[in-house]
C-alpha positions as CSV (number, residue, x, y, z in Angstrom):
1,M,-31.3,290.7,24.7
2,T,-30.6,289.2,27.9
3,K,-30.9,285.4,27.8
4,K,-33.0,283.8,30.5
5,R,-31.3,281.1,32.7
6,N,-32.8,277.7,33.1
7,K,-33.5,277.9,36.8
8,K,-35.0,274.2,36.9
9,I,-33.2,272.1,39.3
10,V,-33.6,268.4,39.3
11,K,-32.9,266.6,42.7
12,F,-31.5,263.1,42.7
13,H,-32.4,260.8,45.5
14,K,-29.6,259.1,47.3
15,G,-29.7,255.2,47.4
16,S,-29.9,253.6,50.8
17,H,-26.7,251.5,51.7
18,L,-26.6,248.7,54.1
19,N,-23.9,248.9,57.1
20,I,-22.3,245.5,57.0
21,G,-20.7,246.4,60.4
22,V,-24.1,246.8,62.0
23,I,-25.2,243.6,60.5
24,V,-22.3,241.6,62.0
25,F,-22.6,243.3,65.4
26,F,-26.5,242.3,65.3
27,M,-25.7,238.9,64.5
28,I,-23.1,238.4,67.2
29,F,-25.5,240.1,69.7
30,I,-28.3,237.5,68.9
31,Y,-25.9,234.6,69.1
32,M,-24.8,235.9,72.5
33,L,-28.3,236.2,73.6
34,Y,-28.9,232.5,72.7
35,N,-26.0,231.3,74.5
36,I,-26.8,233.1,77.5
37,F,-30.5,231.7,77.3
38,Q,-28.9,228.3,76.8
39,Y,-26.8,228.5,79.4
40,F,-29.5,229.3,82.1
41,T,-32.1,227.1,80.7
42,T,-30.0,224.1,80.0
43,E,-28.9,221.7,82.6
44,Q,-25.1,221.6,82.8
45,V,-23.1,218.4,82.9
46,A,-20.2,218.5,85.3
47,V,-17.0,217.0,83.9
48,Y,-14.3,214.7,85.5
49,E,-11.0,213.8,84.1
50,V,-10.0,210.1,85.1
51,S,-6.9,209.7,86.9
52,Q,-4.6,207.3,88.3
53,G,-5.2,207.0,92.0
54,T,-5.0,205.2,95.2
55,I,-7.3,204.8,98.0
56,A,-5.8,203.8,101.5
57,Q,-8.0,201.0,103.0
58,N,-8.8,201.1,106.7
59,N,-7.8,197.7,107.7
60,T,-7.7,198.2,111.4
61,F,-10.2,195.7,113.3
62,T,-10.9,194.5,116.6
63,G,-10.8,190.8,116.8
64,L,-12.0,187.8,118.9
65,A,-9.3,185.7,120.1
66,L,-10.3,182.0,120.4
67,R,-8.0,179.4,121.9
68,E,-8.0,176.0,123.5
69,E,-8.8,177.0,127.2
70,T,-9.8,174.9,130.1
71,V,-11.2,176.5,133.1
72,F,-10.6,174.7,136.6
73,N,-12.7,175.3,139.6
74,A,-12.0,175.5,143.4
75,E,-12.5,172.1,145.0
76,I,-13.0,173.6,148.6
77,S,-13.5,177.2,150.0
78,G,-10.7,179.1,151.5
79,Y,-7.8,181.6,151.2
80,I,-6.1,181.4,147.7
81,N,-2.8,181.9,146.7
82,Y,-1.0,181.7,143.2
83,Y,2.5,180.8,142.6
84,N,3.0,182.0,138.7
85,K,2.4,185.3,136.9
86,D,-0.5,185.7,134.7
87,A,0.1,184.5,131.1
88,T,3.2,182.5,131.9
89,K,4.1,179.0,131.0
90,V,3.9,176.0,133.4
91,G,4.9,172.3,133.2
92,V,3.0,169.4,134.1
93,D,3.0,168.9,138.0
94,T,3.9,172.6,138.6
95,Y,2.3,174.4,141.4
96,V,-0.2,176.7,140.1
97,Y,-2.2,177.7,143.3
98,S,-3.2,176.5,146.9
99,I,-6.2,177.0,149.0
100,D,-5.7,177.7,152.8
101,E,-9.1,177.0,154.9
102,T,-7.8,178.8,158.0
103,G,-5.7,181.7,156.4
104,D,-2.5,180.6,158.2
105,F,-0.3,180.8,155.2
106,Y,-1.4,184.1,153.9
107,N,-0.5,185.4,157.5
108,Q,2.9,183.7,157.2
109,V,3.6,185.4,154.0
110,L,2.9,188.7,155.6
111,N,4.9,188.0,158.8
112,A,7.8,187.0,156.5
113,N,7.9,190.3,154.7
114,D,7.9,192.4,158.1
115,G,4.0,193.1,157.2
116,Q,4.5,194.4,153.7
117,L,3.0,192.8,150.8
118,F,6.4,193.0,148.8
119,K,9.6,194.6,148.8
120,Q,10.8,194.6,145.2
121,K,11.0,197.9,143.6
122,E,10.1,196.5,140.1
123,S,6.6,195.6,141.7
124,Y,5.8,199.2,142.3
125,Q,7.0,200.1,139.0
126,E,4.5,197.5,137.5
127,L,1.7,199.0,139.2
128,E,2.7,202.6,137.9
129,K,2.8,201.3,134.4
130,T,-0.6,199.5,134.6
131,A,-2.3,202.8,136.0
132,S,-0.6,205.2,133.4
133,E,-1.9,202.7,130.6
134,Y,-5.3,203.2,131.9
135,V,-5.1,206.9,132.0
136,L,-3.8,207.2,128.5
137,G,-6.5,205.1,127.2
138,Y,-9.4,206.1,129.1
139,S,-12.7,206.8,127.2
140,D,-16.2,207.8,128.4
141,E,-17.8,205.6,125.8
142,N,-16.1,202.8,127.3
143,F,-16.8,203.0,130.8
144,Y,-16.7,199.5,131.8
145,Q,-12.9,199.5,131.2
146,V,-12.9,200.9,134.5
147,Y,-13.7,197.6,136.2
148,S,-11.0,196.1,134.1
149,F,-8.5,198.8,135.6
150,K,-9.5,197.8,139.0
151,F,-9.1,194.2,138.5
152,D,-5.7,194.8,136.5
153,M,-4.4,196.8,139.5
154,E,-5.4,194.1,142.0
155,A,-3.8,191.3,139.8
156,A,-0.6,193.2,139.5
157,V,-0.4,193.2,143.4
158,M,-1.1,189.5,143.6
159,E,1.4,188.8,140.9
160,A,3.9,190.6,142.8
161,L,3.3,188.3,145.7
162,S,3.7,185.0,143.6
163,A,7.5,184.9,144.0
164,S,7.1,185.4,147.6
165,N,4.3,182.8,148.1
166,L,6.5,180.0,146.0
167,S,9.4,180.6,148.3
168,N,7.3,180.4,151.4
169,L,5.5,177.3,150.1
170,D,8.2,174.8,151.1
171,G,8.6,176.3,154.6
172,Y,5.2,176.4,155.7
173,S,4.7,175.2,159.3
174,G,1.0,175.5,159.7
175,N,-2.0,173.0,159.6
176,V,-1.3,170.8,156.6
177,A,-4.9,169.4,156.8
178,T,-6.2,172.7,156.0
179,F,-3.7,173.7,153.3
180,H,-4.2,172.3,149.7
181,P,-1.7,173.1,146.9
182,Y,-2.7,172.2,143.4
183,L,-0.5,171.3,140.5
184,A,-1.2,171.7,136.6
185,P,-2.5,168.4,135.2
186,Q,-0.6,169.3,131.9
187,A,1.7,171.7,130.4
188,G,0.4,175.0,129.0
189,V,-0.1,178.8,129.8
190,V,-2.0,179.7,133.0
191,V,-4.4,182.8,133.0
192,Y,-6.0,184.1,135.8
193,N,-9.3,185.6,134.2
194,T,-12.4,184.5,132.6
195,D,-15.0,186.1,130.3
196,G,-17.7,183.4,129.6
197,L,-16.2,182.8,126.2
198,E,-13.8,180.1,127.1
199,E,-15.6,177.4,125.2
200,T,-16.4,179.4,122.1
201,T,-14.7,178.2,118.8
202,A,-14.7,179.3,115.2
203,D,-17.7,177.4,114.6
204,T,-19.8,178.6,117.4
205,F,-19.0,182.3,118.0
206,T,-22.0,184.8,117.4
207,E,-22.3,188.5,116.7
208,D,-22.8,188.9,120.6
209,S,-19.3,187.4,121.2
210,F,-17.8,191.0,119.9
211,D,-19.7,192.9,122.4
212,Q,-17.0,193.9,125.0
213,A,-19.4,195.3,127.5
214,K,-21.2,192.0,127.8
215,H,-17.8,190.0,128.2
216,V,-15.8,192.2,130.7
217,K,-12.7,190.3,132.1
218,N,-13.3,188.7,135.5
219,N,-9.9,188.9,137.1
220,L,-9.3,185.9,139.5
221,Q,-6.3,187.1,141.1
222,A,-8.3,190.0,142.7
223,K,-10.1,187.4,145.1
224,E,-8.5,186.7,148.5
225,K,-10.9,184.0,149.2
226,V,-12.9,181.5,146.9
227,N,-15.9,179.4,147.2
228,A,-15.9,175.9,146.2
229,G,-16.8,175.4,142.5
230,E,-15.9,179.1,141.6
231,P,-13.1,179.3,138.8
232,V,-9.6,179.7,139.9
233,Y,-7.6,179.7,136.8
234,K,-7.8,178.6,133.1
235,L,-5.0,176.6,131.2
236,I,-4.2,177.2,127.5
237,S,-2.9,173.8,126.2
238,S,-2.2,174.6,122.6
239,E,-0.1,177.2,120.7
240,N,-2.6,177.4,118.0
241,W,-5.2,180.1,118.2
242,D,-7.6,182.2,116.1
243,L,-8.6,185.7,115.7
244,I,-12.0,186.3,114.2
245,L,-12.6,189.9,112.6
246,P,-15.8,191.0,111.3
247,I,-15.4,192.6,107.8
248,D,-17.6,193.8,105.1
249,E,-18.9,192.0,101.8
250,Q,-16.4,194.1,99.6
251,L,-13.5,192.9,101.9
252,A,-14.6,189.5,102.0
253,V,-14.5,189.4,98.4
254,D,-11.2,191.1,97.9
255,L,-9.5,188.4,100.5
256,A,-11.4,185.3,99.3
257,E,-8.6,184.1,97.4
258,E,-5.8,184.9,99.9
259,S,-4.6,182.0,101.8
260,N,-1.9,183.8,104.2
261,I,-2.3,187.3,105.6
262,K,0.2,189.3,107.8
263,V,-1.0,191.4,110.5
264,E,0.2,193.9,112.9
265,F,-0.9,193.9,116.3
266,Q,-1.6,197.4,117.7
267,K,-1.1,196.4,121.5
268,D,2.6,196.2,120.9
269,G,3.5,196.7,117.3
270,S,4.5,193.1,116.8
271,T,3.8,191.3,113.5
272,A,2.7,187.8,112.5
273,W,1.6,185.8,109.6
274,G,-1.8,183.9,109.9
275,S,-3.4,181.5,107.6
276,S,-6.9,183.1,106.5
277,K,-10.3,182.2,105.4
278,V,-13.5,184.1,104.8
279,L,-16.5,182.9,106.8
280,N,-20.0,183.6,106.1
281,H,-21.5,183.4,109.3
282,G,-25.3,184.2,110.2
283,G,-25.4,186.1,107.2
284,S,-22.4,188.3,108.1
285,Y,-18.9,188.1,106.8
286,Y,-15.6,187.4,108.9
287,L,-12.1,186.7,108.5
288,D,-10.8,183.7,110.3
289,L,-6.9,184.1,110.9
290,T,-5.1,181.2,112.5
291,F,-1.8,181.7,114.2
292,Q,0.7,179.0,115.3
293,N,2.8,181.5,117.5
294,S,2.3,184.5,119.4
295,M,-0.3,183.1,121.7
296,I,1.5,183.6,125.0
297,R,2.1,187.3,124.2
298,F,-1.8,188.0,124.1
299,A,-3.0,184.9,126.2
300,S,-4.8,187.6,128.5
301,D,-6.4,189.5,125.8
302,R,-10.0,188.4,124.4
303,Y,-10.1,191.2,122.0
304,L,-7.3,192.5,119.9
305,D,-6.9,195.5,117.8
306,V,-5.2,194.4,114.6
307,K,-4.3,196.0,111.3
308,L,-4.2,193.8,108.1
309,L,-0.8,194.4,106.2
310,V,-2.3,194.1,102.6
311,S,-1.7,196.5,99.7
312,D,-3.7,199.7,99.2
313,S,-6.0,199.5,96.1
314,S,-4.7,201.4,93.0
315,G,-6.0,201.8,89.6
316,L,-8.3,204.5,87.9
317,K,-9.9,206.8,90.5
318,I,-13.4,208.2,89.8
319,P,-16.0,209.6,92.3
320,N,-19.0,207.4,93.3
321,T,-21.5,210.0,91.9
322,A,-20.2,208.9,88.2
323,L,-21.2,205.3,88.7
324,T,-24.5,204.1,86.9
325,E,-26.1,200.8,85.7
326,K,-27.1,199.6,82.3
327,T,-29.0,196.6,81.2
328,F,-27.6,194.4,78.5
329,F,-28.7,191.3,76.4
330,V,-26.9,188.2,77.2
331,V,-26.5,185.9,74.1
332,P,-24.2,183.2,73.3
333,K,-21.1,184.2,71.4
334,D,-22.0,181.9,68.4
335,Y,-24.8,184.4,67.6
336,V,-22.6,187.4,67.1
337,T,-21.2,187.8,63.7
338,K,-19.5,190.5,61.3
339,G,-21.0,192.3,58.6
340,G,-22.8,195.5,57.8
341,D,-21.4,198.7,56.2
342,S,-18.6,198.8,58.8
343,D,-17.9,195.2,59.0
344,G,-18.9,195.6,62.8
345,N,-20.5,193.5,65.4
346,G,-24.2,192.4,64.8
347,V,-26.8,189.8,65.1
348,L,-29.1,188.2,62.4
349,R,-32.6,189.5,63.6
350,Q,-35.7,187.9,62.3
351,N,-38.4,190.0,60.9
352,V,-41.9,188.6,60.1
353,S,-43.8,190.4,57.3
354,K,-47.7,191.0,57.2
355,D,-48.1,188.0,54.9
356,G,-46.0,185.9,57.3
357,K,-42.7,185.5,55.4
358,K,-39.8,185.5,57.5
359,T,-36.6,187.5,56.4
360,M,-33.3,188.1,58.2
361,E,-31.7,191.4,58.6
362,F,-28.3,192.3,60.0
363,T,-28.6,194.5,63.1
364,D,-25.7,196.3,64.4
365,V,-24.8,195.7,68.1
366,T,-22.1,197.0,70.7
367,V,-20.3,194.4,72.7
368,F,-19.6,195.9,76.2
369,H,-18.6,192.7,78.0
370,E,-17.7,189.1,77.4
371,T,-17.6,185.8,79.5
372,E,-16.1,182.5,78.4
373,D,-19.2,181.7,76.3
374,S,-21.3,184.8,76.2
375,Y,-21.5,188.3,75.0
376,Y,-23.2,191.3,76.8
377,I,-24.6,193.3,73.8
378,D,-26.9,196.4,73.1
379,G,-28.4,197.7,70.1
380,S,-31.0,200.5,69.7
381,D,-33.0,198.3,67.1
382,L,-33.1,195.4,69.4
383,K,-36.1,194.7,72.0
384,K,-37.0,192.0,74.3
385,G,-38.7,189.2,72.6
386,D,-37.0,189.4,69.3
387,T,-35.7,186.5,67.5
388,I,-32.2,186.1,66.2
389,N,-30.8,183.2,64.2
390,K,-27.3,181.6,64.6
391,P,-25.0,182.1,61.6
392,D,-24.7,179.1,59.2
393,S,-27.4,177.3,61.1
394,G,-31.0,176.9,61.5
395,E,-30.9,177.7,65.2
396,T,-32.6,180.6,66.8
397,M,-33.1,182.2,70.1
398,T,-35.4,184.7,71.6
399,L,-33.9,187.6,73.4
400,E,-34.8,187.1,76.9
401,A,-31.9,186.8,79.3
402,T,-30.4,190.4,80.5
403,A,-27.7,191.4,82.9
404,K,-26.5,194.7,84.3
405,L,-23.2,196.1,84.2
406,Q,-21.7,199.0,86.3
407,G,-20.1,201.9,84.4
408,V,-19.9,205.5,83.6
409,Y,-21.0,207.9,80.8
410,N,-18.0,208.8,78.7
411,I,-18.2,212.2,77.2
412,N,-15.0,212.5,75.0
413,K,-16.9,213.1,71.8
414,G,-19.4,215.6,73.1
415,Y,-22.1,213.1,73.8
416,A,-22.7,210.4,76.5
417,V,-21.4,206.9,76.0
418,F,-21.5,204.2,78.4
419,R,-18.5,202.6,79.6
420,K,-18.2,199.6,81.9
421,V,-16.0,199.5,84.9
422,E,-14.6,196.7,87.0
423,I,-14.4,197.9,90.7
424,L,-11.4,197.1,92.7
425,F,-12.1,199.2,95.9
426,Q,-14.7,201.5,97.1
427,N,-15.2,203.9,100.0
428,E,-17.7,206.5,100.8
429,E,-16.4,209.0,98.1
430,Y,-14.5,207.4,95.6
431,T,-13.9,204.1,93.7
432,I,-10.8,202.5,92.2
433,V,-11.6,200.7,88.9
434,D,-9.3,198.3,86.9
435,T,-7.0,199.6,84.2
436,G,-7.1,198.2,80.8
437,T,-10.6,196.8,81.0
438,S,-11.9,196.0,77.6
439,Y,-14.8,198.4,76.3
440,G,-13.9,200.3,79.7
441,L,-12.2,203.6,80.6
442,S,-8.8,204.8,80.0
443,L,-6.4,207.3,81.7
444,Y,-7.6,210.9,81.0
445,D,-11.1,210.1,79.7
446,H,-13.7,212.6,80.5
447,I,-16.8,211.4,82.1
448,A,-20.0,212.9,83.6
449,L,-19.2,213.8,87.3
450,D,-22.9,213.0,88.1
451,A,-24.3,210.2,86.2
452,S,-28.0,210.9,87.4
453,T,-27.9,214.2,85.5
454,I,-27.3,213.0,82.0
455,K,-28.9,210.2,79.6
456,E,-27.0,208.0,77.4
457,N,-26.3,209.4,73.9
458,Q,-27.3,213.0,75.2
459,I,-25.3,215.8,73.8
460,V,-23.1,217.5,76.4
461,Q,-23.4,221.2,76.5
C-alpha cells in the first residue's frame, strides 16, 4: 500500500523589524526642521569682538583772535598817506600816516615816480601772490571773501607806496598849513583794517563774534581820502593775545585738566604753545588759548584756522550701537558684606513676616562700580524701598538712591551680561573706552553689536 503524504503546510509569520537607520535619519530631519524654524522665527543677535583701536580726532577749529587794540580816528578830512606796511612794528613818535587837505603831497609822489605808483619789481610780485591766494581759496559758500580780496589788492598797492611816501616826506615843498603828519603815541604794531571787534575781550565775546560774514575786514589802506572821525589805523600794544575756539562738551571735558596746548596754525604751518583754559560761556563751551608770541605774524587776521596737537584717543574700540545704560542702587560701602554659599558680595536685607517679626536675609548682589565711599550694586532680589542693615551695627537704610552707568552686553558665556565702560572719546560711529576698567570689558570679549536687540540675561542663539 502506498502511504499518503501529509500535505498540511504550516506558515510562520515573519516578525516586524525596526530599521535603526531610518529612525536616526528621521530624528536628524526633525532636528534640522526645528533649527530652521528657530533661525527664521528667533531674532538673531549680531556679535562684535572687542579690539584695540584708535580714533583720530578732528581737532581743526576756526578761532577768534583777540588782542589789545586801539583804533585811531582821523582828526581832519583829506588825502591820506601811510608810511609803514601793514602789521609792522613802529616805535614811539614814528611817522604812521599823514593827511593832506589839498592833495599836493600825493601829486608830488606821482611826479617823483614819473607818473607810476611804484617801480619795484617785488611790488608787482606781491600783487600776483595776493591774487593767486584768492583764486586757490575761493568758495561760493564764502562769497563775502570777494570783498576782502578787493581790499587786499588795494592795500597791497598802498603798501608798495609806503616806501616812496616816506622818502618823499622830508622833501615835501607844498603848503605846510594843509599838510598834517601823525606819529605813533606809543610803540606797537600798526594794522590798517577794522572789523568792529577791536574792543572785544575773552570776557565779552558772544556767539555772534564768530560770524565772519558779519565782521568782514574793512581795509583802511584802500581809501584815498578820509573824513574827520573815520578810523585810519589801529595799534596793537601788547605781544600777549588770546585765541578763542568753540568746542563741544566732550572735548571740553577732555581738555579740562590741560594747562598748556600746542597748536599748528594752518595759515603758514607754524606752531606755538598756548596756556589753556575751558570756558562755559552762555551755555556753550570754548577753549581760551593765551599766547605770548606770534602776535605780529597774524596781527591782520581776526579769524585763524588752527589744529590742536593733542594725542589721538586709543583704547578698546566698540561701535556706538553696542552702548546701553543700566540703573543701579547706590549704597555706602559699609553696607556690603561677604557671605552666602559662594562667599560673594551681598547685603543684609530686612524681611518682615505677617506677624510683624523682622528677620535678616543675606541677598547676593553684584558690584559694577565703586567710588571712594559707595558701591553701585545690582541684585535680582532687590527692589526700591527695601531696607538693608549695616553689618555689626543697628543702622539701617532704605534703598532709594540710584544712578545710571553706561555699558555693553557681554555674551561670552552665551547669555547677555551687562559690563560697564568708561568712555574716553566718541565720534559718530565708534567709541574708545578705557582698558582695564574694573567690572568692565577686556580685549577680544564678545559683545552684542546692537544693544537694543537684546535684554540682560537673554540667551544668545
